[in-house]
C-alpha positions in Angstrom: 1.3 -25.5 8.8 4.5 -26.6 7.0 6.3 -23.9 4.5 5.1 -25.7 1.4 1.3 -25.6 2.6 1.7 -22.0 3.5 3.1 -21.4 0.0 0.5 -23.1 -1.5 -2.3 -21.4 0.2 -0.5 -18.0 -0.5 -0.4 -18.9 -4.5 -4.0 -19.9 -4.3 -5.1 -16.5 -2.5 -3.0 -14.6 -5.2 -4.9 -16.7 -8.2 -8.1 -15.8 -6.5 -7.5 -12.2 -6.2 -5.8 -11.6 -9.4 -2.2 -11.4 -10.5 -2.7 -7.7 -11.2 -4.6 -5.7 -8.3 -5.0 -2.5 -9.7 -8.2 -0.8 -9.3 -9.9 2.7 -10.0 -11.7 1.9 -6.8 -10.3 1.0 -3.5 -10.4 -2.7 -2.4 -10.9 -3.7 1.2 -7.5 -4.8 2.6 -7.1 -7.9 4.6 -4.4 -10.4 5.7 -5.1 -12.4 2.3 -4.3 -9.4 0.2 -1.1 -8.7 1.9 0.0 -12.0 1.4 -1.0 -11.9 -2.2 1.0 -8.5 -2.5 4.0 -10.1 -0.9 3.8 -13.1 -3.7 3.0 -10.6 -6.5 6.1 -8.4 -6.0 8.5 -10.9 -5.0 12.0 -10.2 -6.8 10.7 -6.4 -7.5 11.6 -3.3 -5.1 8.4 -1.3 -4.3 6.6 1.0 -2.0 3.8 0.5 0.3 2.4 3.9 1.4 -0.2 4.2 4.3 -2.4 7.5 4.4 -5.6 8.9 6.1 -8.1 11.5 5.1 -7.1 13.5 8.1 -3.2 13.6 7.4 -2.0 16.8 5.8 1.6 15.4 5.6 0.2 12.3 3.6 -1.3 14.6 1.2 2.4 15.9 0.6 3.7 12.3 0.2 0.7 11.4 -2.2 1.7 14.8 -4.4 5.3 13.4 -4.5 4.3 9.9 -5.6 1.8 11.7 -8.2 4.8 13.9 -9.7 6.9 10.8 -9.8 4.3 9.1 -11.8 4.1 11.9 -14.2 7.8 11.4 -15.1 8.0 7.6 -14.7 5.0 5.8 -15.4 6.1 2.5 -14.3 6.3 2.9 -10.4 5.5 -0.1 -8.2 3.4 1.5 -5.5 0.7 0.0 -3.5 -1.4 2.8 -1.5 -3.5 1.7 1.5 -5.9 4.1 3.3 -6.1 3.5 6.9 -9.2 5.2 8.0 -11.2 2.2 9.1 -14.5 3.9 8.2 -17.1 3.3 5.4 -18.4 6.8 5.6 -15.3 8.4 4.1 -15.5 6.2 1.1 -16.4 9.3 -1.4 -13.5 11.3 0.3 -11.0 8.7 -0.1 -11.9 8.1 -3.7 -11.7 12.1 -4.5 -8.4 12.4 -3.0 -7.1 9.4 -5.0 -8.7 10.9 -8.3 -7.4 14.3 -7.4 -3.5 13.0 -6.8 -4.1 10.8 -9.8 -3.3 7.8 -8.3 -6.3 5.7 -9.4 -3.9 3.5 -11.5 -2.0 2.5 -8.4 -3.1 -0.6 -6.5 -5.3 1.0 -4.0 -6.6 -0.6 -0.6 -8.5 0.4 2.3 -9.0 -0.8 5.9 -12.2 -2.4 6.9 -14.6 -0.7 8.9 -13.8 -1.2 12.5 -10.5 -3.6 11.5 -8.1 -0.7 11.7 -6.1 -2.2 14.7 -6.2 -5.7 13.3 -4.9 -4.5 9.8 -2.3 -2.5 11.5 -1.0 -5.4 13.3 -0.7 -8.0 10.8 1.0 -5.2 8.4 3.5 -4.6 11.4 3.1 -5.7 15.1 5.6 -2.7 15.9 3.5 0.1 14.3 1.1 2.0 16.3 -0.6 4.0 13.4 1.4 7.0 12.9 1.1 8.5 9.4 2.3 9.0 7.0 3.8 5.5 7.0 5.9 4.1 4.4 7.2 0.7 3.9 10.2 0.1 1.5 10.1 -3.4 0.2 13.3 -4.9 -1.0 13.4 -7.4 -3.9 13.8 -10.4 -1.0 10.7 -9.4 0.4 12.3 -7.5 3.3 10.1 -4.8 4.6 11.5 -1.5 6.0 9.0 0.9 7.8 9.3 4.3 8.0 7.0 6.8 10.0 6.7 10.4 8.9 6.9 12.2 5.7 9.4 10.8 3.2 11.2 13.3 1.1 11.1 12.9 -2.6 14.8 12.6 -3.0 14.6 9.3 -1.2 11.3 8.2 -2.8 12.8 8.8 -6.3 15.9 6.8 -5.4 13.6 4.1 -4.0 11.1 3.9 -6.9 13.0 5.0 -10.1 16.6 4.0 -9.5 
C-alpha cells in the first residue's frame, strides 16, 4: 500500500473514531485506535501509559499522573489497561475513578488479544509493567519499562 493510501486510511479511521477520543469509560484498544492516536497527536509531545490492575508500581505511576493533572490540567496522556480480560471491567473503572483519570483518553486491551495488542504497540515489548511511551512531536516513540519518577514525568508533560 502506498504512503498516500495509508495516510488516507488513517485519516478516515481518525474521523471515524472521532478527533477527540476522551471518555469516562474505557474503550477497546486496537490497531486502528493506535493509528488514530498517532495522527491526532502528531506535532504534540505526549505520554502513553500502560498499566494493569495487578501492578502496584502502576498505581504509583497513576498517582503521579493524578498529582500532575491537579496542578496542570492540560496534560496529554493516553492510559491503556493491559488486562485483556472482560471480567475486570468494574475494577478497571474503579481504579481510573479513584485516581481521577477519567478525563484522559482511556483504553483497554480486548479480551483474549493481549499478545496481539502488545505486539502492534511495540514488537520488542514483552508485557513488563508499568510501561510508558514518551512520544515526541515528530511521532517517534521511546518506551520505558518500570516506574517512571515524578520529575521525569513532569519534565516531559509540563515543560
